[in-house]
N, C-alpha and C positions, 0 to 999 in steps of 0.2 A: 472548621475543627483540622490542626495542621501540626506536624510535629517531625524536625528535621532530621529527626533522628530514628523515623519507622524506616524500616524496609519496604522494598516495592510491594510484595504481598498485601502488608497492611494499609501503605497509602492508597491502592487501587480500591480499595474498600472504603475508608475514611475520610481521605482527603476532600475538600471541596462538597462533600457531602455531610449535612446535618440534620438532624432532626426539624421539623415544622416549629417552630416557637408559640404558634398557636396551637396547634393540635397535637403537637408531642408527636406525630406519625414519624416514621423514620425512613420509609420509601418517602422518593418524593412527588409532589402532584404534578399533575397534568395542566397546564395553562394553554387550550387551544385559541384564545385571544387573538382577534385579529386587529382590533382597535384598542385605542388606551386614552383617555379622557385626562384632561388636564386643568386646572384650577383657574388659569388665565392664558390669554394668547402671549404674552410674554413666556410664560413657561414652557408652553408648547414652541416657542419661536428657539428658545435656548436649548432644548433638548434635540429639536432638528440639526440645529448648528454644530452642536457638539458642547456647548458652553456647560452644558451641564448632563449629568450622566441619564440614562433613561431609555425606555422602549416606546417607541411611538406607531410602529406599523408592522402587520405581521411578514412581511417581506424581507425585514431586516432583524428577526429574528424575536425572540418571547422568552421568558423566565426560564422555562422547561430548556428550551436550546442554549441559554446562556448559564445555565447548571452544568451543562454536557461541557460548554466550550470551556470552561473554564476548568474542568476536571481533566479534557484534554492537553490543555494547554500545559496545567502542572506535570502529567504525567510524562511530557517529553521536554520539561524545563525550560519552557517557552515563555514570552511576555502575555502572549495571545494567542487565541484561536479563534478559526471559524468554521462552523459546522455549515456543511453543503449537502445539496442533493444527490449526490454519489461520488464515486472515484473520479471519475471523469471532469465533474464539476470543480473538484477541487484542483486536477490537475490542469485544466484549462484556466481556471481563475488564477493559479499560481504564475503561470505563464504569461498571462496578460497583462498579469500586476507589474510585470518587469519588461516588456516587449510592447511596441507600437510599429507600425507601418514603416519599413526600411532599416528594423534592427534585426540583427543576426542573433542566435541561439546555437551554442553546441550541445550535442545529445549525445548521450552513450549510445555505442551502436547496436545494443540487442536492447531494445527497449519495449515494453508492453504495446501490443498491437494497437489499443486505443490512443496510446499517445501518438503513433506515427503516425495512424490514420487523422489525428488532429492536427499535427504540423503538419503533412502533405496534401490536407485538404482546406480546411477551415481559415488555419494559420497563413497557410500560403495564400489564399483569397484575399485577405487584407495585409498583405504584402511583408509578411513576417517572415525572413531568411532563417535557414538551418543547416548544419551539416551534423552527421552522424560521423564520432570518432570511436577509436578504441581506446576508453579511459582508462583500461588496464595500466596503462603506461602514460604518466601526467604528464609526458614530454609531447604525448598527441594531442593533447589540450594546447597547450602554448603555442604549436606549430600550426594550429586550426584557428587560432585568434584572428578577426578580422578589426578594421576599424569601429564598425558597428555591431562588434558582440558585445551583448548586454547580458548575458545569461549563461550560466551552465546547468544543464539538466541532467541528473543521473537516476538510475536506481540500482540498489545493492543489498541483499542478491538480486539478480536481474529475473525479468519472468521471459521465458520459462528456463534459461541455462544454467540460472543458479552462478552467473559470475560475479564474483566478489574484488568491487573497487574498493581502493584503499580514500576513506573519508576524508583524514587527517590530510593526506599529501593533496589530493584535490582541492581541500577547502584552501588550503595555503595559495595554490595555482591562483584560487579566486580571488584572494587578497590580493596578490600579484597584479593581476589584469585589473582588479577593481570591479567586477561584478558579482551578483550576488549566486550562490551556490544554492541549485534546488534538488530537493533527494526526495524520492518517493520510497517510503520507508513501510510499505504496504506489508510487505512479506515478513517483518520483523515485529511489527507492533510496537509502542514504547515499551514493552517489557525486555525485548530481547536488545534494542539498539535505540541511541538517543543522538541523533547526527549534529542536532544543534549544541551537544557536549563537545562534539567532534569538530566543531568550526564552522557548519553550514547553516546558512541564514534563514532557510525555508525549507519546512519538512510538510511533505503530501501523504494523506492516508487516504485508501478505499476503505473506509469505514465499514464498509459492507461485509469485507472478509475476517480478519481474528479480533477487530475490536470488538465488533456485535458479536460476531463467533456464530450465529443460530440460522442463517440463511434465511434472514425474514425481514430485512430492512437494506434498503440501497441509502447509502449515505456517504459521506465524505469530508475529510477534515484538512486545513492547513493551519502549519502553527508559525510563527513570526513574531517579529517584534509589534508593538501594539500601533504603532504608526502605519505599517504596511497591512495590517490586519483589517483596521478601521477604514483604510483606503479600498481594500478588496470588497468588505462589508457594502459600502454606501456606493461605489462607482462600477464594480463590478458584478457581484453576487445579488445586489440588489435592482440594479438596472437590468440584467439577465434573468431576472426569476429563477434563481438556483437553490433557493431557501430551501432548507429539511423544515419536516413539519414536528409537533410538539409531540405526539403520540411515538410518532418513529425517535425522536429524541428520548425520549423516556425508554423505548424499549432496547437502546444502544446504553444507556445507563444501567439501565438492569444487567446487561451482556456483561459490561466493564466488571462488575462484580468478581465473574467466576474467568475472568480473562486469563489470569497469572496460573493459575491450576491447570485451566486450558491448555494453554502454552507451552505449558510443563510437559502436558500428556503427549500432546501433539508432536513438538520435539522428540521425546522419549521414543514413540512408535515409530518415527520417520527415521531414525537411527538404526532401528533394527531391522526395518524396512531396506534402508540403502544398502545395508552390511547383507542381507540375505540377497539381494538383486546383485550386489558386485561380486558374489560366489556363484552365481548361476549359471551354466555355461550357454543356456540362450539369450543372454545378455551381452549385446554388443559393447555398451559403455554405459558409467550412472555417474549422475551430477547432483554431489550432495556435499557442502563444504563440509560435514561432519566426517567425511572420510579422507583418511590423511592422505589419499593419493589426490585430492581435488586440488588445483593449483592454487587457490586462494583460501587455504586452510590455514596459514596462519595468519595470514591479515583477519581472517573471520574469528579465530581465536582471539584476536586483538582487541576487536570493536563490537563484537556482539556476544552476548552473554549464554546464548546457546545456537545451533545451527539450524533452526525454522523446521516446519513442518512440510515443505514441499520436498518431494523427489523427483527428479528428471531422470529419464534413460533412454535407451534405443534397445529396440528386440533385433536378433539377429535376423537379417533378410529385407531389411527396411519396410516400407510404407503396408505392404498386404498384409506381413505377419504382424504387425502391430495393428494394425486393424484387427486381425484377428485376435490377437489377443485381447483387444479393447471390449471385442464382443464376446469374447468366452467369460471374463468376469461375472461371478454372480453375486457379489456381496459390494464390492466397489461399484458406483454408478457413474454413467457419463454424464458430464454437468459441464459449464463453462466457468463455474464459480469455485470456489476455495476457501478452506476456512472454517468450514462448517463441523459440527460433529461427525456427520459423514463421509467415507472415504468417497472420493471423487477424482474421477480420470477424465482425461481431454488429448485431443489430439491437436497441438497448436497449430499445425501448419493448413489444418480445414476447418479450426474453430477461431480460438482468440487472437491466432495472427495471421489469419486469412487476408487480412486487408492489405498485408506485406508481399509485394510480388515476389513468384519464387524466387530469381535469382538473386533479391534482395534478402529473403532468408537465409538463402545457403551461405552469403555475405557473412551472415549474422551468427551462425550456428544453429539457425534453426532447421534441421532437415526433416524430411517426409517421413521418417520414421520415429521423430523424437515423441516422447510422451510424459507427459506431466500428471504426476500423482499429488493429489492434495491429502496427505495422510490423516485418518480421522481419531476418533477416540473412542473406536471398538477395542476389543482385546488384540494385541500386536499380534498375537499368533493365528489368531482368526484372518486378519488382513494378508499374512504372509501364505496361509493355506491357499486363500481365494487365488492370490498370484501364483502361486505356484501350480496349482489344477489348470489355470488359465494358459499357462506357459507350457504345460504338457501337451495341452490340445495343440498348441503352434507346433511343439516339437515332433507330434505323430504326424500332423499334417505333412510338414515339412519332408518326412520319411516317405511318403507314400510314392 
C-alpha cells in the first residue's frame, strides 16, 4: 500500500504495511523461523547466491524483519535498509562496510561515546585509522583528507552537545573527495530529518530510541543503496551475528505507528523546557537548536522539520552542583538511554561518554558539568516543575 501524495503521518502508519491476504489481519504476524525449506537444491542455491529473492536462514533476516526493513527504507527515502541488533551494530556495520585495514575515516569531533570507543579500540585493532575534526566548517574536512581516506562519519544533532552540521555542504565535500558520507540520524529519526535527500550515502539509527520509542527493544538500522545493504547483510551482519530477532522487529513495527505523534510531543515539550532553562539564573548554558541563540539554529531550520526532544545544559557551579541537581529530580529518571516516554536525565562525562578521556572530552565540549535531558511525553509543566524544584535545592545548597 503506497501513495506518493501521503504526508508523513499517514505514510508512517500505512506505507509498506498491508493486511494479511489470507487472514485479513491488520497487524502483521511474527515469523520466528530460523530455517526455510526449498523445492529443489537448485532453488536453494539460487536464493543463497542472490539469483532469486528469498530468505534462507534466520541470521540473515526473516519475513517480519524484512517488513520492518522495507518500512524504514521507505521512511528514509532509501533503496534498502538493514535491521540489526543494536545502534552500535548499525554504526559498526556501516563503518566496516566502507573501511578495511589501512583505511582512514574523518569523524565529527563531538561524537557518541560508543562510536568513539569502537573507533579507538576495535577499529584501531584491525588497522583502521581515524581523525576527529570540527565539521561545523566543511573546509576542515577537506584539510583533513589523506590519500587513504575512505569515508566521512558525522552525527547531527550531535550527542550530547547538539551541534548542528550542514549536511548538504558536507555531502558536497564527500562527493568532491569521492567517499561515502555516513550520518547518524538517531536524534532526529526519519520524521524530522532525511539525510539521504540532502546528499548523504548511508544513514544509521539506534532504533532503540525514537523509532521504537518505548524503552523495550535494542535495535539499529542502516539505510543505503540496495547493493551496499546486501553486502552488509551477507558479509558483515550475517558473519558477525548482529541480526535482530522477529519478536523485537514486531515491537518496532508497533512502535513506529505512533512515532510521528510521539515525536511531535517530544519536540513541543523540549522547546518549553529549553526556554525555561534558558531563563533560569542557575543555568550557565543551554544547548538546544530550537533556541535562536544556538549557533546552528538557522541550519537546523533548513534541514530539520522540528528541533528534537533532547536538551543539554550546564548548571552553574560545575560537576558537584550538576550531580546534586540530577539527584534532586523526582519525576525525571537517571538513565543511559533516550527517546522513551519517560523523561530521562544523565551526566555524559561519567555515563554515556565516560569512554572518552577527560582531556579529549574537554576538546569536544563535553564538560564535567554538562547534563543531557531526554524530554519525555509527560505534561510539560510537570517536567518544568520538577526541574525547578531540583534547581532550588542546588541554589539553597550553594548559598549555605
